[in-house]
C-alpha positions in Angstrom: -0.9 -5.7 16.6 -2.8 -4.8 13.5 -6.3 -4.9 15.2 -5.1 -2.8 18.1 -3.6 -0.2 15.7 -6.9 0.2 13.9 -8.8 0.4 17.2 -6.5 3.1 18.4 -6.3 5.2 15.1 -10.0 4.9 14.3 -9.5 5.4 10.5 -12.6 6.6 8.7 -13.5 7.6 5.1 -12.0 11.0 4.2 -9.4 10.7 6.9 -5.8 11.5 6.4 -3.1 9.3 8.0 0.7 9.2 8.2 2.7 6.0 8.6 6.3 7.0 9.4 7.7 3.5 9.5 6.1 2.0 6.3 8.0 -1.3 6.1 6.1 -3.8 4.1 2.9 -1.7 4.3 0.9 -4.1 6.4 -0.4 -1.4 8.7 -0.7 1.0 5.8 -2.9 -1.4 3.8 -5.2 -1.9 6.9 -5.5 1.8 7.4 -6.4 2.4 3.8 -8.9 -0.5 3.8 -10.6 0.8 7.0 -10.8 4.4 5.6 -12.2 3.4 2.1 -13.2 4.7 -0.2 -11.7 8.2 0.3 -9.1 7.9 3.1 -5.5 9.0 2.2 -2.2 7.8 3.6 1.3 9.4 3.5 4.1 6.9 4.2 7.8 7.0 4.4 10.7 4.7 5.2 14.5 5.0 5.0 14.8 1.5 3.4 14.7 1.4 -0.4 13.6 -2.2 -0.5 10.7 -1.4 1.9 9.6 1.5 -0.4 9.5 -0.8 -3.4 7.6 -3.5 -1.6 5.1 -1.1 0.0 4.5 0.7 -3.3 3.8 -2.5 -5.2 1.5 -3.8 -2.4 -0.6 -0.6 -2.0 -0.9 -0.1 -5.8 -2.8 -3.4 -6.0 -5.8 -2.1 -4.1 -5.3 1.5 -3.2 -3.8 3.3 -6.3 -4.4 7.0 -6.1 -5.0 7.1 -2.4 -1.5 7.2 -1.0 1.9 8.9 -1.4 5.2 7.3 -0.4 8.6 9.0 0.1 12.0 7.5 0.9 13.2 9.4 3.9 13.2 9.9 7.6 10.1 10.0 9.7 11.6 13.0 11.6 10.8 15.0 8.4 7.1 14.1 8.2 5.9 17.6 9.0 8.2 19.1 6.3 6.8 17.1 3.3 3.1 16.4 4.0 1.7 19.2 2.1 -1.6 19.7 3.9 0.1 19.8 7.3 -2.8 17.9 8.8 -3.5 14.3 9.8 -6.2 12.4 11.6 -3.7 9.8 12.7 0.1 9.3 12.9 1.5 5.8 13.3 5.1 5.0 14.3 6.0 1.3 14.5 9.6 1.5 15.7 12.7 -0.6 15.5 14.0 -3.0 12.9 11.7 -5.0 10.7 11.6 -8.8 10.3 12.7 -8.6 6.6 15.7 -6.5 7.6 16.7 -9.0 10.3 16.1 -12.0 8.0 18.3 -10.7 5.1 21.8 -11.5 6.2 23.3 -9.0 3.8 21.8 -6.1 5.8 24.0 -7.0 8.8 21.3 -6.7 11.5 21.4 -10.3 12.8 23.9 -11.8 15.2 22.7 -15.3 14.1 23.4 -14.9 10.4 26.8 -14.3 8.7 26.8 -11.0 6.8 28.6 -7.7 6.5 28.6 -5.6 9.7 26.4 -2.9 8.3 23.1 -2.2 10.2 22.1 0.9 8.3 18.4 1.4 7.7 19.4 3.2 4.6 22.6 1.5 3.3 23.2 4.4 0.8 23.9 6.9 3.6 26.4 7.3 6.4 28.9 4.9 7.9 28.2 1.3 8.6 28.9 -0.3 12.0 32.1 -1.8 10.7 33.3 1.6 9.5 32.6 3.2 12.9 34.2 0.3 14.9 37.3 0.5 12.7 38.2 4.0 14.1 36.3 4.5 17.4 38.3 4.3 20.7 37.5 2.1 23.7 35.7 4.9 25.6 33.5 5.8 22.6 32.5 2.2 21.9 31.9 1.5 25.6 29.6 4.6 25.9 27.5 3.6 23.0 27.1 0.0 24.1 26.3 1.1 27.7 23.9 3.9 26.9 22.0 2.4 23.9 22.2 -1.3 24.9 22.0 -1.0 28.7 24.9 -3.5 28.7 26.7 -3.9 32.0 29.7 -5.5 30.2 30.1 -2.5 27.8 33.7 -1.7 28.8 35.1 -5.3 28.5 33.3 -5.6 25.1 34.8 -2.3 23.9 38.3 -3.4 25.0 37.9 -6.7 23.2 36.8 -5.0 20.0 39.8 -2.6 20.0 42.2 -5.4 21.0 41.0 -7.5 18.1 41.4 -4.5 15.7 44.9 -4.0 16.8 45.8 -7.6 16.6 44.3 -8.8 13.3 42.4 -5.9 11.8 38.8 -4.4 12.2 35.7 -6.6 12.5 33.9 -6.9 9.2 31.1 -9.5 9.7 28.2 -10.0 12.1 29.3 -13.4 13.3 32.8 -12.1 14.1 31.3 -9.5 16.4 28.8 -11.9 17.9 31.5 -14.5 18.7 33.8 -11.8 20.2 31.0 -10.6 22.4 30.1 -14.2 23.4 33.7 -14.8 24.4 33.7 -11.6 26.5 30.3 -11.8 28.3 30.5 -14.6 30.7 26.9 -14.5 32.1 23.6 -13.6 30.5 19.9 -13.8 31.2 18.4 -17.2 30.3 17.3 -17.3 26.8 19.1 -14.2 25.6 22.1 -14.3 23.3 25.1 -12.5 24.7 25.3 -10.3 21.6 21.7 -9.0 21.8 22.4 -5.8 23.7 25.5 -4.9 21.8 23.8 -5.3 18.4 20.9 -3.3 19.6 23.1 -0.5 20.8 25.2 -0.3 17.6 22.1 -0.3 15.4 20.4 2.4 17.4 23.5 4.5 17.4 24.5 4.2 13.8 20.9 5.1 12.7 20.5 7.9 15.3 17.2 6.2 16.2 16.4 7.9 19.5 17.3 11.4 18.3 15.1 11.0 15.2 12.2 9.5 17.3 12.2 12.7 19.4 12.0 14.7 16.2 9.2 12.5 14.8 7.1 12.9 17.9 7.5 16.7 17.7 6.5 16.5 14.0 3.4 14.6 14.9 2.1 17.5 17.0 2.4 19.8 14.0 0.4 17.4 11.9 -2.4 16.1 14.1 -5.8 17.8 13.9 -7.8 18.1 17.1 -9.1 14.7 17.9 -6.3 13.1 15.8 -4.6 10.0 17.2 -0.9 9.4 17.8 0.0 5.7 18.0 3.6 4.5 18.7 4.7 0.9 19.0 8.1 0.5 20.7 10.2 -2.6 21.3 12.7 -1.6 24.1 12.8 0.5 27.2 14.8 3.3 25.7 12.2 4.0 22.9 9.3 3.5 25.3 10.7 5.9 27.8 11.0 8.7 25.2 7.4 8.1 24.0 6.0 7.9 27.6 7.8 11.1 28.6 6.7 12.9 25.5 3.1 12.0 25.9 3.2 12.9 29.6 4.9 16.2 29.0 2.2 17.3 26.5 -0.7 15.8 28.5 -0.6 18.3 31.4 -0.9 22.0 32.0 2.5 23.3 33.2 2.4 26.1 35.7 5.3 28.5 35.9 6.0 29.2 39.6 7.5 32.6 38.6 4.2 33.8 37.2 1.6 32.0 39.4 -1.4 33.9 38.1 -0.6 33.5 34.4 -2.8 31.1 32.4 -0.8 27.9 31.8 -0.1 26.7 28.2 -2.9 24.4 27.1 -2.1 20.7 27.0 -1.6 19.4 23.5 -2.3 15.7 24.0 -4.6 13.4 26.1 -3.0 10.1 26.9 -5.4 7.3 26.2 -3.9 3.9 26.5 -0.9 1.6 26.9 -1.3 -1.8 25.2 0.8 -5.0 25.3 0.4 -7.8 22.7 -2.0 -10.6 23.4 -0.8 -14.1 24.2 -2.1 -15.2 20.8 -0.1 -12.4 19.1 3.1 -13.4 20.9 2.5 -17.1 20.0 2.1 -16.2 16.3 4.9 -13.6 16.3 7.5 -14.1 19.0 9.3 -10.9 18.1 6.2 -8.9 19.3 6.7 -10.1 22.9 8.5 -6.9 24.0 6.2 -4.5 22.1 4.4 -1.6 23.9 1.8 0.5 22.1 1.0 3.9 23.5 -1.9 6.0 22.3 -2.6 9.7 22.7 -5.2 12.1 21.2 -4.6 15.7 20.0 -6.5 18.1 22.1 -8.2 21.2 20.8 -5.8 23.7 19.5 -6.3 27.1 21.2 -7.6 29.9 18.9 
């Protein structure tokens, strides 16, 4: 959705922009090109490979006009020195390069270690967590983060397998176990889809950090600045939608009916789905939803 992102952000010369999910720097390069010759971009990503790829790509055309940090987008407001941006972009979820590299452990179609960490240098892998978690803990994660109606049978099967022959260690082991447990599934969807989504979201604390990143965006955006968020499943989109709705209205306190309500901080602008051409060219974009909001005037 590169064209839609540029339309929403409206980058211009001299503007300052933040890309909290840098990836391969496709969006970042487009923003810097559209804001030439004096636009500036601050980007971050938890993935070290993404940082290397993005840095090399941007240096080819935009040297001196960007800064990149390896870290979490929830910390954007802490490290962008000027504390002001004309636009903040968050393109959520796992990237195609991460899915396609079997060693990262994100794909249920490729054999690899059961990892799924965005930053493989920090925290426990999915295999580490599944080796000790009990049935109720596993069931809760798969149910809440994967919206999986077979969460409890899957959790029981994982623990039973661990007790019988040792912990799961590879992606295909987990995928095959789930496929043997889930007897029905929507047409065209792999039985392991929801379980893998749930474990990835949990192990990376994605939803909690999304909430922090959205709060950080409010601290960074100047009046008229744009917030653009692309989500890929209902849990993410619900958080984004509720955040924008919360800050796009004046809230009256019934206990003090004559008090002036706090000024709204955002103006919701748009909700955009990928075009048919986009989905045909990139099937992984079919579930994407892009929401756009604009920072309102900050009260004196």
